[in-house]
DRENMARDO-352378 format. One line per field, with one value per residue: residue number from 1; residue in one letter; x, z, y of N, C-alpha, C in turn. Coordinates in pm, whole numbers, m for minus. Example, Ala and Ser with C-alpha at 12.3 -4.5 7.8 and 13.67 -1.06 7.14 Angstrom:
<atoms>
nr <- [1,2]
rest <- [A,S]
nx <- [1319,1285]
nz <- [780,708]
ny <- [m569,m225]
cax <- [1230,1367]
caz <- [780,714]
cay <- [m450,m106]
cx <- [1320,1290]
cz <- [780,787]
cy <- [m330,3]
</atoms>
This chain:
<atoms>
nr <- [1,2,3,4,5,6,7,8,9,10,11,12,13,14,15,16,17,18,19,20,21,22,23,24,25,26,27,28,29,30,31,32,33,34,35,36,37,38,39,40,41,42,43,44,45,46,47,48,49,50,51,52,53,54,55,56,57,58,59,60,61,62,63,64,65,66,67,68,69,70,71,72,73,74,75,76,77,78,79,80,81,82,83,84,85,86,87,88,89,90,91]
rest <- [M,G,I,E,R,G,I,K,F,S,P,A,R,H,Q,K,I,R,Q,Y,Y,T,A,V,N,S,Q,E,T,V,L,D,L,N,L,W,L,P,E,P,E,P,E,E,T,A,T,N,Y,R,S,K,S,I,A,L,L,Q,T,G,S,D,A,I,N,Q,M,L,A,E,R,Q,R,A,V,T,Q,Q,E,L,E,R,E,K,A,I,L,A,Q,K,Y]
nx <- [97,199,184,345,406,545,840,1110,1243,1169,1110,823,485,194,m129,m449,m714,m933,m804,m585,m730,m881,m684,m550,m757,m803,m610,m537,m515,m517,m426,m549,m518,m689,m692,m475,m395,m412,m649,m719,m623,m818,m770,m526,m190,m139,98,208,16,86,344,301,154,341,534,381,327,567,628,478,532,796,767,596,803,986,844,817,1076,1147,971,1087,1338,1254,1125,1352,1483,1312,1352,1607,1594,1436,1591,1784,1639,1585,1832,1928,1738,1823,2035]
nz <- [12,56,265,501,852,1002,1131,1283,1578,1555,1692,1675,1782,1801,1722,1795,1552,1585,1760,1611,1416,1571,1657,1447,1313,1507,1507,1423,1109,992,961,1144,1069,1182,1441,1530,1451,1574,1664,1483,1620,1665,1445,1387,1199,890,861,1138,1235,1066,1158,1449,1388,1237,1452,1645,1496,1421,1670,1698,1434,1488,1682,1544,1339,1516,1612,1385,1312,1505,1471,1203,1296,1461,1274,1127,1318,1367,1114,1098,1309,1229,996,1114,1251,1026,921,1154,1135,916,1021]
ny <- [m118,138,269,499,466,644,796,648,722,967,1306,1381,1365,1213,1377,1433,1459,1654,1842,1958,2072,2255,2425,2513,2660,2864,3031,3356,3516,3723,4058,4355,4653,4852,4832,4886,5135,5482,5697,6014,6309,6620,6872,6785,6760,6618,6501,6502,6319,6093,6053,5975,5750,5583,5528,5398,5175,5047,4913,4722,4596,4539,4329,4120,4063,3955,3736,3572,3520,3359,3165,3071,2976,2763,2602,2522,2393,2190,2046,1959,1786,1613,1513,1404,1187,1021,963,820,605,465,308]
cax <- [m11,271,149,433,354,628,983,1173,1315,1124,1043,694,399,43,m225,m587,m755,m996,m710,m518,m796,m909,m534,m533,m866,m814,m501,m574,m408,m548,m373,m634,m462,m765,m704,m334,m376,m471,m756,m634,m668,m863,m678,m387,m170,m140,260,211,m55,167,476,246,127,460,579,294,298,692,640,393,593,932,713,586,949,1068,777,853,1219,1148,913,1178,1444,1180,1094,1479,1526,1250,1373,1724,1552,1383,1697,1867,1578,1577,1951,1934,1659,1899,2126]
caz <- [m5,45,380,594,986,1105,1121,1400,1679,1557,1806,1633,1870,1756,1783,1739,1441,1619,1831,1506,1322,1662,1674,1297,1290,1618,1498,1335,1022,913,1069,1121,1090,1248,1579,1565,1417,1674,1606,1455,1720,1609,1380,1394,1069,841,899,1269,1248,998,1242,1531,1345,1217,1586,1702,1381,1441,1780,1647,1345,1558,1739,1454,1303,1598,1621,1234,1305,1605,1414,1141,1366,1517,1177,1074,1412,1329,981,1151,1392,1115,919,1217,1280,918,924,1245,1105,831,1062]
cay <- [m18,240,376,511,521,736,794,567,813,1099,1387,1412,1304,1189,1470,1405,1538,1773,1910,1996,2181,2340,2505,2593,2764,2948,3124,3484,3512,3847,4162,4467,4784,4943,4792,4925,5286,5558,5812,6133,6420,6716,6968,6716,6761,6476,6479,6467,6173,6005,5987,5911,5589,5496,5502,5281,5034,4999,4860,4605,4534,4437,4238,4030,4013,3872,3590,3505,3500,3261,3060,3029,2886,2643,2530,2475,2303,2070,2004,1904,1683,1518,1453,1326,1066,961,896,705,483,373,233]
cx <- [72,273,259,374,437,747,1031,1241,1285,1084,880,615,263,m41,m350,m625,m836,m912,m633,m584,m842,m783,m538,m630,m860,m707,m538,m446,m399,m474,m469,m570,m522,m735,m556,m309,m462,m571,m692,m697,m701,m758,m540,m341,m154,15,271,139,23,287,412,225,248,527,503,300,450,722,588,472,743,881,666,721,1009,996,823,1000,1215,1075,986,1276,1356,1139,1238,1527,1455,1305,1519,1693,1513,1473,1770,1787,1589,1720,1969,1834,1735,2007,2093]
cz <- [m9,166,471,736,1058,1074,1254,1463,1652,1667,1779,1738,1771,1823,1715,1651,1464,1664,1724,1440,1426,1649,1532,1288,1408,1576,1370,1244,947,1000,1023,1166,1163,1381,1641,1537,1525,1565,1579,1570,1631,1577,1384,1222,1023,870,1047,1318,1176,1068,1369,1492,1331,1358,1638,1619,1422,1571,1752,1538,1391,1623,1678,1379,1387,1614,1478,1269,1383,1542,1299,1189,1437,1392,1125,1177,1391,1192,1003,1201,1313,1029,991,1240,1161,897,1022,1227,1013,869,1166]
cy <- [129,348,389,538,628,737,749,694,951,1183,1391,1309,1310,1319,1455,1515,1668,1879,1996,2107,2287,2464,2586,2705,2884,3044,3232,3506,3661,3961,4289,4581,4869,4945,4856,5083,5381,5650,5951,6232,6517,6816,6924,6738,6638,6424,6415,6319,6064,5939,5939,5760,5529,5456,5373,5147,4983,4906,4694,4522,4465,4330,4103,3969,3924,3741,3539,3459,3330,3137,2982,2942,2759,2526,2443,2363,2168,1988,1912,1781,1555,1431,1366,1200,966,895,782,589,402,287,144]
</atoms>
């Protein structure tokens, strides 16, 4: 049949289908800038509003970039562990 049941010595663990899809569907993937942008002050110039908005968005952007970098490191580590498990299975 060609069905593979998993890789010996792999750090992966079984997860129930319901748990998987609950986690996947609960993660917000859309960034709503209206939640981040401040309301303009009365008689505030466009330049001042722009500067204030950039300063507020920069903090969120830095946090998002840090999370993405951590996620990339985790994915890379997972790939390395998978390769090690495949090599260990061969011997």
